[in-house]
Backbone as CSV, one residue per row, in Angstrom:
resi,resn,N_x,N_y,N_z,CA_x,CA_y,CA_z,C_x,C_y,C_z
1,MET,80.747,82.693,84.148,79.711,82.284,83.213,78.333,82.360,83.867
2,ALA,78.268,81.882,85.106,76.982,81.899,85.806,76.488,83.325,85.993
3,ARG,77.373,84.223,86.377,76.980,85.624,86.586,76.547,86.270,85.269
4,TYR,77.161,85.870,84.154,76.765,86.390,82.849,75.340,85.968,82.547
5,GLU,75.019,84.674,82.783,73.675,84.169,82.530,72.657,84.756,83.491
6,LEU,73.100,85.127,84.694,72.199,85.709,85.694,71.959,87.198,85.465
7,GLY,72.547,87.744,84.402,72.349,89.168,84.126,73.157,90.067,85.039
8,LYS,74.337,89.572,85.437,75.219,90.376,86.279,76.518,90.636,85.514
9,PRO,76.456,91.440,84.431,77.636,91.593,83.564,78.836,92.212,84.244
10,GLU,78.597,93.195,85.168,79.741,93.853,85.810,80.550,92.839,86.625
11,ALA,79.825,92.026,87.435,80.502,91.025,88.262,81.153,89.949,87.398
12,ALA,80.469,89.564,86.310,81.008,88.542,85.412,82.294,89.037,84.747
13,LEU,82.292,90.318,84.341,83.483,90.896,83.710,84.652,90.919,84.678
14,GLU,84.376,91.260,85.929,85.437,91.273,86.945,86.071,89.891,87.080
15,ASP,85.203,88.827,87.078,85.696,87.454,87.217,86.543,87.028,86.021
16,VAL,86.027,87.286,84.804,86.733,86.802,83.618,88.043,87.558,83.413
17,GLU,88.071,88.856,83.792,89.327,89.608,83.688,90.364,89.072,84.661
18,PHE,89.917,88.634,85.839,90.844,88.033,86.805,91.448,86.744,86.240
19,VAL,90.568,85.922,85.585,91.034,84.651,84.999,92.077,84.916,83.922
20,LEU,91.807,85.881,83.045,92.729,86.176,81.947,94.074,86.693,82.455
21,LYS,94.032,87.463,83.562,95.277,87.980,84.138,96.151,86.853,84.676
22,GLU,95.495,85.768,85.162,96.231,84.659,85.765,96.899,83.756,84.715
23,LEU,96.468,83.871,83.447,97.009,82.998,82.393,98.305,83.566,81.821
24,PRO,99.306,82.689,81.553,100.555,83.162,80.934,100.282,83.813,79.574
25,ASP,99.353,83.216,78.812,98.966,83.760,77.509,97.443,83.841,77.467
26,PRO,96.868,85.034,77.784,95.415,85.180,77.837,94.709,84.726,76.564
27,ASN,95.326,84.922,75.400,94.691,84.554,74.136,94.581,83.041,73.938
28,SER,95.264,82.273,74.816,95.201,80.816,74.697,93.844,80.280,75.135
29,ASN,93.123,81.075,75.890,91.795,80.657,76.363,90.744,81.384,75.536
30,LYS,90.401,80.782,74.407,89.509,81.430,73.450,88.138,81.721,74.062
31,GLU,87.621,80.740,74.849,86.275,80.902,75.411,86.217,82.095,76.371
32,ALA,87.278,82.246,77.190,87.299,83.356,78.150,87.381,84.696,77.428
33,VAL,88.187,84.744,76.368,88.305,85.980,75.583,86.969,86.333,74.945
34,GLU,86.277,85.296,74.399,84.973,85.535,73.765,83.941,85.991,74.791
35,LEU,83.986,85.381,75.989,83.040,85.769,77.043,83.268,87.227,77.456
36,LYS,84.557,87.610,77.572,84.862,88.997,77.931,84.310,89.964,76.888
37,GLN,84.452,89.581,75.596,83.971,90.442,74.506,82.449,90.582,74.570
38,LYS,81.740,89.456,74.841,80.278,89.487,74.949,79.830,90.412,76.072
39,ILE,80.507,90.261,77.218,80.123,91.064,78.386,80.373,92.553,78.117
40,THR,81.526,92.846,77.503,81.859,94.244,77.195,80.808,94.859,76.275
41,GLU,80.395,94.083,75.252,79.364,94.586,74.332,78.050,94.796,75.061
42,GLN,77.725,93.858,75.957,76.471,93.964,76.721,76.455,95.212,77.588
43,LEU,77.603,95.502,78.216,77.697,96.683,79.069,77.612,97.971,78.249
44,LYS,78.165,97.948,77.026,78.080,99.127,76.155,76.622,99.427,75.803
45,LYS,75.860,98.358,75.504,74.447,98.519,75.160,73.641,98.969,76.368
46,LYS,74.055,98.478,77.543,73.314,98.749,78.782,73.498,100.189,79.253
47,SER,74.713,100.757,79.004,75.038,102.086,79.533,74.387,103.175,78.696
48,PRO,73.596,104.078,79.323,73.060,105.236,78.592,74.161,106.249,78.345
49,THR,73.907,107.192,77.444,74.934,108.195,77.119,75.308,109.020,78.325
50,ALA,74.344,109.351,79.157,74.636,110.110,80.380,74.141,109.317,81.563
51,LYS,75.042,108.660,82.211,74.669,107.788,83.328,74.337,108.623,84.559
52,ALA,73.187,108.297,85.141,72.788,109.014,86.360,73.762,108.704,87.468
53,GLU,74.131,109.696,88.192,75.087,109.517,89.280,74.430,108.742,90.408
54,PRO,75.080,107.666,90.892,74.471,106.871,91.960,74.293,107.687,93.216
55,SER,73.236,107.337,93.914,72.976,108.061,95.157,74.050,107.747,96.177
56,GLN,74.344,108.701,96.999,75.368,108.505,98.016,74.789,107.701,99.173
57,PRO,75.574,106.806,99.756,75.060,106.027,100.877,74.839,106.903,102.095
58,ALA,73.941,106.438,102.950,73.775,107.137,104.225,75.121,107.158,104.912
59,PRO,75.528,108.275,105.490,76.894,108.409,105.999,77.251,107.446,107.116
60,GLY,76.268,106.969,107.841,76.570,106.044,108.927,76.993,106.802,110.159
61,PHE,76.335,106.534,111.307,76.695,107.320,112.468,78.103,106.977,112.919
62,LYS,78.714,107.899,113.639,80.162,107.903,113.802,80.724,106.577,114.275
63,ARG,80.139,105.992,115.285,80.766,104.773,115.781,80.605,103.620,114.801
64,MET,79.653,103.759,113.862,79.490,102.735,112.839,80.410,102.985,111.650
65,GLN,80.849,104.237,111.482,81.714,104.560,110.357,83.107,103.962,110.535
66,ILE,83.564,103.876,111.761,84.925,103.440,112.023,85.056,101.946,111.744
67,VAL,86.094,101.578,111.008,86.360,100.173,110.765,86.902,99.573,112.054
68,GLU,86.254,98.519,112.523,86.628,97.969,113.826,88.047,97.425,113.835
69,ALA,88.729,97.635,114.928,89.993,96.945,115.160,89.681,95.593,115.787
70,SER,88.745,95.586,116.726,88.284,94.337,117.342,87.040,94.651,118.129
71,ASP,86.308,93.624,118.495,85.134,93.779,119.340,85.301,92.873,120.544
72,SER,84.508,93.139,121.585,84.673,92.385,122.827,84.095,90.985,122.736
73,GLU,83.071,90.807,121.860,82.452,89.485,121.784,83.473,88.457,121.309
74,ASP,83.435,87.298,121.901,84.365,86.233,121.514,83.595,84.941,121.370
75,GLU,82.466,85.013,120.668,81.622,83.838,120.518,82.287,82.837,119.590
76,LYS,82.002,81.584,119.819,82.553,80.528,118.981,81.477,79.963,118.057
77,ALA,80.515,80.795,117.679,79.419,80.350,116.833,79.968,79.896,115.488
78,PRO,79.467,78.755,114.948,79.944,78.294,113.649,79.413,79.174,112.532
79,SER,80.155,79.258,111.451,79.709,80.049,110.314,78.558,79.358,109.612
80,LYS,77.550,80.145,109.237,76.413,79.610,108.502,76.445,80.100,107.068
81,ALA,77.617,80.474,106.600,77.729,81.033,105.260,77.329,80.004,104.222
82,SER,76.609,80.427,103.221,76.201,79.516,102.160,77.422,79.163,101.323
83,PRO,77.449,77.952,100.726,78.615,77.540,99.944,78.924,78.514,98.817
84,ALA,77.883,79.070,98.186,78.107,79.972,97.055,78.808,81.255,97.476
85,ALA,78.621,81.646,98.748,79.197,82.907,99.212,80.618,82.740,99.734
86,ARG,81.043,81.486,99.939,82.370,81.252,100.484,83.436,81.509,99.426
87,PRO,84.628,81.955,99.874,85.716,82.088,98.909,86.076,80.731,98.315
88,LYS,86.550,80.740,97.076,86.939,79.478,96.444,88.173,78.930,97.150
89,ASP,88.417,77.608,96.959,89.569,76.980,97.596,90.875,77.570,97.070
90,ALA,90.858,77.980,95.815,92.064,78.566,95.236,92.413,79.843,95.991
91,GLU,93.705,80.001,96.288,94.142,81.152,97.072,93.944,82.448,96.304
92,PRO,93.194,83.415,96.881,93.017,84.697,96.192,94.232,85.595,96.405
93,PHE,94.515,86.423,95.448,95.593,87.415,95.541,96.900,86.794,96.063
94,PRO,97.457,85.842,95.300,98.684,85.156,95.746,99.861,86.090,95.975
95,GLU,99.787,87.291,95.396,100.885,88.253,95.610,100.909,88.767,97.046
96,ILE,99.791,88.616,97.768,99.724,89.039,99.171,100.141,87.851,100.047
97,LYS,101.250,87.986,100.711,101.786,86.898,101.529,101.416,87.105,102.995
98,VAL,100.703,86.155,103.550,100.282,86.231,104.945,100.537,84.893,105.618
99,GLU,101.060,84.950,106.811,101.322,83.732,107.578,100.015,82.997,107.865
100,HIS,100.047,81.669,107.730,98.855,80.853,107.976,98.696,80.597,109.477
101,SER,98.281,81.636,110.177,98.107,81.558,111.623,97.114,82.621,112.051
102,LYS,96.696,82.558,113.318,95.789,83.575,113.839,96.439,84.960,113.728
103,GLN,97.751,85.025,113.984,98.478,86.291,113.882,98.462,86.803,112.433
104,GLY,98.515,85.849,111.480,98.460,86.226,110.067,97.112,86.831,109.700
105,VAL,96.040,86.272,110.266,94.694,86.801,110.022,94.586,88.210,110.609
106,GLU,95.113,88.377,111.827,95.109,89.706,112.467,95.889,90.704,111.610
107,LYS,97.025,90.248,111.067,97.849,91.132,110.235,97.083,91.557,108.983
108,ALA,96.377,90.608,108.372,95.587,90.922,107.173,94.523,91.957,107.494
109,LYS,93.859,91.785,108.644,92.822,92.741,109.049,93.424,94.123,109.308
110,ASN,94.533,94.161,110.037,95.159,95.440,110.374,95.677,96.174,109.138
111,GLU,96.254,95.415,108.226,96.756,96.019,106.982,95.584,96.579,106.170
112,ALA,94.491,95.813,106.119,93.299,96.267,105.397,92.741,97.543,106.020
113,ASN,92.670,97.574,107.349,92.183,98.768,108.040,93.046,99.985,107.725
114,SER,94.364,99.772,107.697,95.284,100.863,107.414,95.090,101.392,105.993
115,LEU,94.974,100.479,105.034,94.762,100.875,103.643,93.431,101.614,103.488
116,PHE,92.412,101.121,104.176,91.087,101.750,104.131,91.170,103.190,104.625
117,SER,91.881,103.379,105.741,91.982,104.719,106.336,92.737,105.688,105.432
118,LYS,93.567,105.137,104.534,94.319,105.971,103.587,93.563,106.185,102.278
119,GLY,92.343,105.636,102.208,91.537,105.801,101.005,91.813,104.775,99.920
120,LYS,92.655,103.774,100.232,92.961,102.725,99.245,91.979,101.569,99.450
121,VAL,90.739,101.826,99.071,89.645,100.906,99.408,89.745,99.584,98.642
122,ASP,90.088,99.647,97.354,90.216,98.414,96.568,91.284,97.493,97.155
123,GLU,92.413,98.095,97.577,93.488,97.299,98.176,93.044,96.726,99.521
124,ALA,92.268,97.496,100.263,91.762,97.021,101.552,90.890,95.790,101.356
125,VAL,90.051,95.804,100.313,89.189,94.651,100.019,90.030,93.396,99.809
126,LYS,91.157,93.540,99.118,92.025,92.376,98.864,92.544,91.784,100.171
127,TRP,92.974,92.651,101.089,93.521,92.154,102.355,92.438,91.536,103.240
128,PHE,91.252,92.157,103.274,90.145,91.541,104.022,89.820,90.172,103.432
129,SER,89.821,90.099,102.102,89.502,88.839,101.418,90.543,87.769,101.732
130,LYS,91.806,88.203,101.822,92.879,87.250,102.138,92.675,86.670,103.535
131,GLY,92.363,87.548,104.491,92.107,87.076,105.851,90.934,86.122,105.910
132,LEU,89.869,86.446,105.178,88.692,85.577,105.154,89.006,84.231,104.514
133,TRP,89.844,84.248,103.486,90.215,82.984,102.849,90.949,82.071,103.837
134,LEU,91.854,82.657,104.627,92.589,81.855,105.616,91.640,81.178,106.605
135,VAL,90.590,81.920,107.001,89.635,81.377,107.974,88.709,80.353,107.327
136,GLU,88.133,80.712,106.182,87.062,79.904,105.600,87.559,78.727,104.773
137,SER,88.842,78.722,104.437,89.426,77.549,103.779,90.011,76.596,104.821
138,LYS,89.851,76.968,106.102,90.337,76.165,107.235,91.856,76.098,107.296
139,LYS,92.530,77.050,106.641,93.995,77.110,106.751,94.379,77.503,108.174
140,VAL,93.500,78.279,108.799,93.696,78.683,110.195,92.409,78.336,110.939
141,LYS,92.527,77.614,112.047,91.328,77.101,112.707,91.059,77.687,114.090
142,ASP,91.973,78.484,114.621,91.795,78.990,115.988,91.363,80.455,116.010
143,VAL,90.639,80.873,114.971,90.207,82.275,114.882,88.862,82.443,115.586
144,PRO,88.757,83.359,116.546,87.487,83.562,117.241,86.404,84.097,116.312
145,ALA,85.151,83.845,116.678,84.024,84.229,115.835,83.954,85.738,115.629
146,ASP,84.313,86.512,116.662,84.185,87.966,116.509,85.154,88.505,115.455
147,LEU,86.368,87.934,115.382,87.337,88.365,114.366,86.864,87.979,112.972
148,HIS,86.354,86.767,112.849,85.811,86.297,111.568,84.686,87.233,111.112
149,SER,83.803,87.584,112.037,82.674,88.458,111.728,83.139,89.859,111.332
150,ILE,84.142,90.377,112.047,84.667,91.718,111.758,85.255,91.782,110.345
151,LEU,85.942,90.737,109.919,86.508,90.723,108.565,85.405,90.916,107.521
152,HIS,84.280,90.233,107.735,83.160,90.373,106.795,82.538,91.766,106.868
153,SER,82.300,92.260,108.090,81.614,93.559,108.201,82.515,94.710,107.759
154,ASN,83.824,94.572,107.961,84.740,95.617,107.490,84.844,95.610,105.967
155,ARG,84.874,94.404,105.388,84.907,94.346,103.921,83.596,94.895,103.359
156,ALA,82.491,94.655,104.079,81.194,95.203,103.658,81.253,96.728,103.617
157,PHE,81.906,97.324,104.619,81.996,98.785,104.658,82.828,99.299,103.479
158,ALA,83.875,98.539,103.132,84.675,98.906,101.956,83.816,98.832,100.693
159,TYR,82.981,97.789,100.602,82.094,97.671,99.444,81.088,98.827,99.396
160,ILE,80.637,99.281,100.562,79.724,100.427,100.608,80.422,101.662,100.027
161,LYS,81.677,101.855,100.413,82.434,102.997,99.876,82.583,102.893,98.360
162,LEU,82.654,101.650,97.853,82.781,101.424,96.418,81.418,101.353,95.729
163,GLN,80.351,101.516,96.514,78.968,101.450,96.041,78.644,100.099,95.403
164,LYS,79.219,99.052,95.968,78.910,97.680,95.548,77.897,97.122,96.549
165,TRP,76.652,97.518,96.350,75.613,97.231,97.347,75.318,95.745,97.543
166,PRO,75.184,94.918,96.488,74.900,93.490,96.713,76.005,92.799,97.512
167,GLU,77.263,93.142,97.168,78.389,92.537,97.888,78.391,92.969,99.356
168,ALA,78.052,94.235,99.583,78.005,94.746,100.958,76.928,94.033,101.763
169,GLU,75.746,93.893,101.168,74.650,93.200,101.866,75.037,91.757,102.191
170,SER,75.635,91.077,101.224,76.029,89.684,101.427,77.063,89.549,102.550
171,ASP,78.068,90.427,102.547,79.096,90.360,103.583,78.516,90.627,104.969
172,CYS,77.586,91.563,105.058,76.957,91.847,106.354,76.184,90.630,106.859
173,SER,75.485,89.963,105.955,74.740,88.764,106.341,75.683,87.663,106.816
174,GLU,76.832,87.542,106.144,77.842,86.560,106.559,78.371,86.912,107.954
175,ALA,78.627,88.195,108.171,79.131,88.644,109.474,78.142,88.306,110.586
176,LEU,76.862,88.517,110.322,75.826,88.262,111.328,75.587,86.773,111.537
177,ALA,75.822,85.975,110.499,75.696,84.522,110.654,76.754,83.990,111.613
178,VAL,77.926,84.629,111.599,79.016,84.212,112.480,78.835,84.794,113.884
179,ASN,78.425,86.056,113.949,78.244,86.730,115.243,77.020,87.640,115.163
180,SER,75.912,87.183,115.689,74.647,87.924,115.603,74.671,89.239,116.379
181,LYS,75.685,89.446,117.233,75.784,90.672,118.028,76.560,91.784,117.324
182,ASN,76.949,91.547,116.089,77.725,92.542,115.343,76.779,93.654,114.867
183,THR,76.584,94.653,115.711,75.645,95.746,115.425,76.075,96.556,114.204
184,LYS,77.375,96.716,114.017,77.865,97.481,112.870,77.463,96.793,111.563
185,ALA,77.516,95.463,111.567,77.101,94.721,110.374,75.619,94.952,110.090
186,LYS,74.816,95.022,111.143,73.372,95.277,110.986,73.141,96.641,110.346
187,TYR,73.844,97.644,110.851,73.646,98.998,110.337,74.134,99.099,108.893
188,ARG,75.279,98.504,108.617,75.810,98.561,107.255,74.901,97.810,106.281
189,ARG,74.290,96.730,106.765,73.346,96.018,105.896,72.113,96.885,105.620
190,ALA,71.666,97.629,106.633,70.534,98.544,106.432,70.872,99.570,105.354
191,MET,72.113,100.107,105.385,72.544,101.073,104.376,72.521,100.451,102.975
192,ALA,73.057,99.229,102.869,73.098,98.548,101.568,71.693,98.236,101.068
193,ARG,70.842,97.759,101.979,69.478,97.399,101.575,68.668,98.632,101.160
194,TYR,68.933,99.763,101.792,68.278,101.009,101.395,68.629,101.331,99.940
195,GLU,69.906,101.208,99.606,70.357,101.498,98.243,69.862,100.461,97.242
196,LEU,69.615,99.241,97.703,69.148,98.164,96.826,67.632,98.177,96.645
197,GLY,66.959,99.152,97.271,65.510,99.226,97.135,64.786,98.167,97.933
198,LYS,65.322,97.855,99.123,64.682,96.886,100.019,64.330,97.594,101.329
199,PRO,63.371,98.526,101.282,63.106,99.348,102.465,62.599,98.577,103.680
200,GLU,61.782,97.534,103.445,61.254,96.781,104.593,62.380,96.109,105.375
201,ALA,63.265,95.413,104.637,64.376,94.714,105.287,65.345,95.712,105.916
202,ALA,65.578,96.837,105.232,66.483,97.862,105.765,65.921,98.450,107.056
203,LEU,64.615,98.698,107.076,63.986,99.270,108.268,64.082,98.304,109.446
204,GLU,63.911,97.035,109.180,64.036,96.016,110.238,65.434,96.048,110.849
205,ASP,66.440,96.172,109.993,67.820,96.212,110.480,68.101,97.467,111.300
206,VAL,67.689,98.632,110.789,68.018,99.878,111.481,67.242,99.987,112.795
207,GLU,66.038,99.457,112.845,65.276,99.474,114.103,65.955,98.592,115.150
208,PHE,66.511,97.478,114.693,67.255,96.590,115.618,68.453,97.333,116.203
209,VAL,69.165,98.057,115.344,70.344,98.813,115.780,69.950,99.860,116.815
210,LEU,68.897,100.617,116.538,68.476,101.678,117.446,68.037,101.121,118.800
211,LYS,67.435,99.941,118.803,67.020,99.317,120.066,68.224,98.905,120.913
212,GLU,69.331,98.598,120.239,70.523,98.137,120.947,71.308,99.278,121.592
213,LEU,71.031,100.502,121.172,71.796,101.645,121.668,71.164,102.234,122.925
214,PRO,71.980,102.662,123.887,71.454,103.251,125.127,70.595,104.488,124.859
215,ASP,71.029,105.320,123.921,70.271,106.518,123.570,70.194,106.601,122.048
216,PRO,69.126,106.048,121.447,69.011,106.024,119.985,69.113,107.402,119.347
217,ASN,68.579,108.433,120.013,68.583,109.778,119.428,69.981,110.383,119.318
218,SER,70.952,109.766,120.001,72.323,110.280,119.928,72.974,109.931,118.586
219,ASN,72.351,109.031,117.852,72.907,108.606,116.565,72.032,109.157,115.442
220,LYS,72.323,110.394,115.106,71.497,111.160,114.182,71.335,110.469,112.830
221,GLU,72.436,109.927,112.284,72.386,109.330,110.950,71.464,108.104,110.912
222,ALA,71.508,107.292,111.988,70.643,106.112,112.035,69.182,106.524,112.126
223,VAL,68.912,107.555,112.915,67.541,108.069,113.039,67.065,108.616,111.695
224,GLU,67.952,109.322,110.993,67.599,109.870,109.678,67.330,108.763,108.665
225,LEU,68.137,107.705,108.719,67.926,106.590,107.800,66.570,105.943,108.073
226,LYS,66.231,105.774,109.344,64.924,105.207,109.683,63.807,106.096,109.148
227,HIS,63.970,107.409,109.293,62.957,108.351,108.809,62.791,108.241,107.292
228,LYS,63.903,108.164,106.573,63.858,108.025,105.113,63.117,106.758,104.703
229,LEU,63.425,105.676,105.407,62.799,104.391,105.080,61.303,104.419,105.372
230,THR,60.949,105.027,106.498,59.533,105.115,106.868,58.760,105.919,105.831
231,GLU,59.344,107.031,105.385,58.699,107.867,104.368,58.572,107.119,103.041
232,GLN,59.620,106.379,102.711,59.616,105.615,101.458,58.506,104.566,101.465
233,LEU,58.333,103.905,102.602,57.298,102.872,102.719,55.894,103.486,102.704
234,LYS,55.748,104.684,103.247,54.441,105.373,103.223,54.023,105.669,101.776
235,LYS,54.990,106.152,100.986,54.710,106.465,99.579,54.398,105.196,98.778
236,LYS,55.027,104.102,99.201,54.853,102.826,98.502,53.478,102.225,98.770
237,SER,52.959,102.480,99.984,51.674,101.893,100.373,50.525,102.574,99.634
238,PRO,49.519,101.767,99.197,48.370,102.350,98.485,47.519,103.192,99.418
């Protein structure tokens, strides 16, 4: 309902369809059915007859393209995630069974990585989300900060592949709140912010990434993204 009022019909429709799927008899919830109908009508009015094809994301330089298996950082920094961004207490995707342990979180991450590599990006998002739920609902408490951060940044990369830019930006910010050294999260956030029309913030992120690399020029895609952003800001300036 909140997303509908905020003018986010696509996200609102995704939520209400999930609710209806969970009900034994979807028609028993009249308000949810009516909300779905309103959102569907709104999206029909919003969509032009020939929708412009979304721009492709910056490809991401090679070491940033790979979904991490793990990183060396093992910081114990507390999560600074905002309450609104946290998964709900209700267990997401109950059909996915994962042990409530650190090993279970690792399994969720590994399964998600495997699905991602096979091109099953939507399924990968579910497994990343399951792992994050275990951590952020405190079902598992001995998870290192770097693993928690990787779950967010890997799910962000999946969202980038799905061209869900706001979700990607949010996940990258969550990843960095947990582990500020997650360079991949910084770069992926720059990609999302570029697509969201936030060139100043995107440029700040990509410049940070390039400073962290021993040889910035070795990462052609990051250099190209910086160039695009710089040109965009020049045109924007009076």
